[in-house]
C-alpha positions in Angstrom: 37.2 82.9 -43.1 35.4 79.6 -42.7 34.9 77.8 -46.0 31.9 75.8 -46.8 32.5 72.1 -47.7 30.6 72.6 -50.9 33.0 75.3 -52.0 36.0 73.0 -51.5 34.3 70.0 -53.1 33.3 72.2 -56.0 37.0 73.2 -56.5 38.1 69.6 -56.2 35.6 68.5 -58.7 36.7 71.1 -61.2 40.4 70.2 -60.8 39.5 66.5 -61.2 37.6 67.4 -64.4 40.5 69.5 -65.6 43.0 66.7 -64.9 40.8 64.1 -66.8 40.5 66.5 -69.7 44.2 67.0 -69.9 44.8 63.3 -70.0 42.2 62.9 -72.8 43.8 65.6 -74.9 47.2 64.1 -74.5 45.8 60.6 -75.3 44.2 62.0 -78.4 47.5 63.5 -79.6 49.2 60.2 -79.0 46.6 58.2 -80.8 46.9 60.6 -83.8 50.7 60.1 -83.7 51.2 63.7 -83.0 53.9 63.4 -80.3 55.2 66.9 -80.6 51.8 68.4 -80.1 51.3 66.0 -77.1 54.7 67.1 -75.6 53.9 70.7 -76.2 50.5 70.4 -74.5 51.9 68.5 -71.6 54.5 71.1 -71.0 51.7 73.8 -70.9 49.7 71.7 -68.5 52.7 71.1 -66.2 53.4 74.8 -66.1 49.8 75.6 -65.2 49.7 72.9 -62.6 53.0 74.1 -61.1 51.6 77.6 -60.7 48.4 76.3 -59.1 50.6 74.3 -56.8 52.4 77.4 -55.7 49.1 79.0 -55.0 48.2 76.0 -52.7 51.5 76.5 -50.9 50.8 80.1 -49.8 51.2 80.2 -46.0 47.7 81.7 -45.6 45.4 78.9 -46.7 42.5 81.4 -47.0 44.4 83.2 -49.8 44.9 80.0 -51.6 41.2 79.1 -51.4 40.1 82.6 -52.5 42.5 82.6 -55.4 41.4 79.1 -56.6 37.8 80.1 -56.4 38.5 83.4 -58.2 40.5 81.4 -60.9 37.5 79.2 -61.4 35.2 82.2 -61.7 37.5 83.9 -64.2 37.6 80.6 -66.3 33.9 80.3 -66.3 33.8 83.9 -67.9 36.1 82.8 -70.6 39.0 84.8 -69.2 42.4 83.5 -70.3 44.3 83.6 -67.1 48.0 83.5 -66.7 49.4 83.1 -63.1 52.9 83.4 -61.8 53.6 82.9 -58.1 57.1 83.7 -56.8 56.6 83.5 -53.0 54.6 81.7 -50.2 54.0 85.0 -48.3 55.4 83.7 -45.1 55.9 86.9 -43.2 52.7 88.8 -43.4 51.9 91.1 -40.5 48.4 92.3 -41.7 45.5 90.8 -39.8 44.1 87.7 -41.5 40.5 89.1 -41.8 41.7 92.3 -43.4 44.1 90.5 -45.7 41.4 88.1 -47.0 38.9 90.9 -47.5 41.5 92.9 -49.5 42.6 89.8 -51.5 39.1 88.8 -52.5 38.0 92.3 -53.4 41.2 92.8 -55.5 40.5 89.5 -57.4 36.9 90.5 -58.0 37.9 93.9 -59.4 40.6 92.4 -61.6 38.1 90.0 -63.1 35.7 92.8 -63.7 38.5 94.8 -65.3 39.5 92.0 -67.5 36.0 91.5 -68.9 34.6 88.3 -70.4 36.6 86.5 -73.0 39.7 88.6 -72.4 43.1 87.9 -70.9 44.3 88.7 -67.4 47.7 88.1 -65.7 48.1 87.6 -62.0 51.5 87.8 -60.2 52.2 87.2 -56.6 55.6 88.4 -55.8 58.1 88.7 -52.9 59.8 92.2 -52.3 62.4 93.3 -49.8 59.8 94.4 -47.2 56.6 92.7 -48.4 54.6 91.1 -51.1 52.5 92.2 -54.0 49.4 91.0 -55.7 49.4 92.4 -59.3 46.9 92.0 -62.1 47.3 93.2 -65.7 44.4 93.0 -68.2 45.5 93.0 -71.8 42.3 94.6 -73.1 40.6 96.1 -70.0 37.0 96.8 -70.2 35.5 100.1 -68.8 34.9 99.7 -65.1 31.9 101.6 -64.0 32.6 104.6 -61.7 32.5 103.4 -58.1 33.2 99.7 -58.7 36.7 100.2 -57.4 35.5 102.2 -54.4 35.3 99.2 -51.9 38.9 98.2 -52.7 40.1 101.9 -52.5 38.4 102.4 -49.2 39.7 99.2 -47.7 43.3 100.0 -48.9 43.2 103.4 -47.5 41.7 102.3 -44.2 44.4 99.6 -43.6 47.3 101.6 -45.2 47.8 99.1 -47.9 49.4 100.7 -51.0 47.1 100.4 -54.0 47.9 101.0 -57.7 44.7 101.3 -59.7 45.1 102.3 -63.3 42.1 100.8 -65.1 42.8 102.6 -68.5 46.1 100.6 -68.5 44.5 97.4 -67.1 46.6 97.5 -63.9 45.7 96.8 -60.4 48.2 95.9 -57.6 48.3 95.8 -53.8 51.3 95.7 -51.7 51.2 93.7 -48.3 53.6 93.9 -45.4 
């Protein structure tokens, strides 16, 4: 999937803005002689940065770019997003175009399920014979009938196991 330079530059601008903001917050805590708060905030920022770094190390760079764009989208909607990445997904056999289509569609549906101002957890994990992309929304909003149909059809067409339980706020795909 070819990415437009403007999309990449937009992501870089956001990350630069976030980084400057992090430094300003830490500086403010230090100026107020609140070392414990500065340290606590720094640990939170480091953890977040580590997880984003793991996303950027995914073997399929398209998956990394899609994820970063969707994270930006979720944050713009006030969604509190927690991310945990435990793999680089180095041995995928699914065709790249199919993989990216499923990946992007899953992120979109998960963000819709989470709803504005709510929390969403995303996990990318390694399993014995594949990888999973899992989402869990703490307070899922009602997803209109048919909003999941694109992902459901794609998963079925390409034999990708899908777990879709909107009432429980759960969505996951399993890739080989």
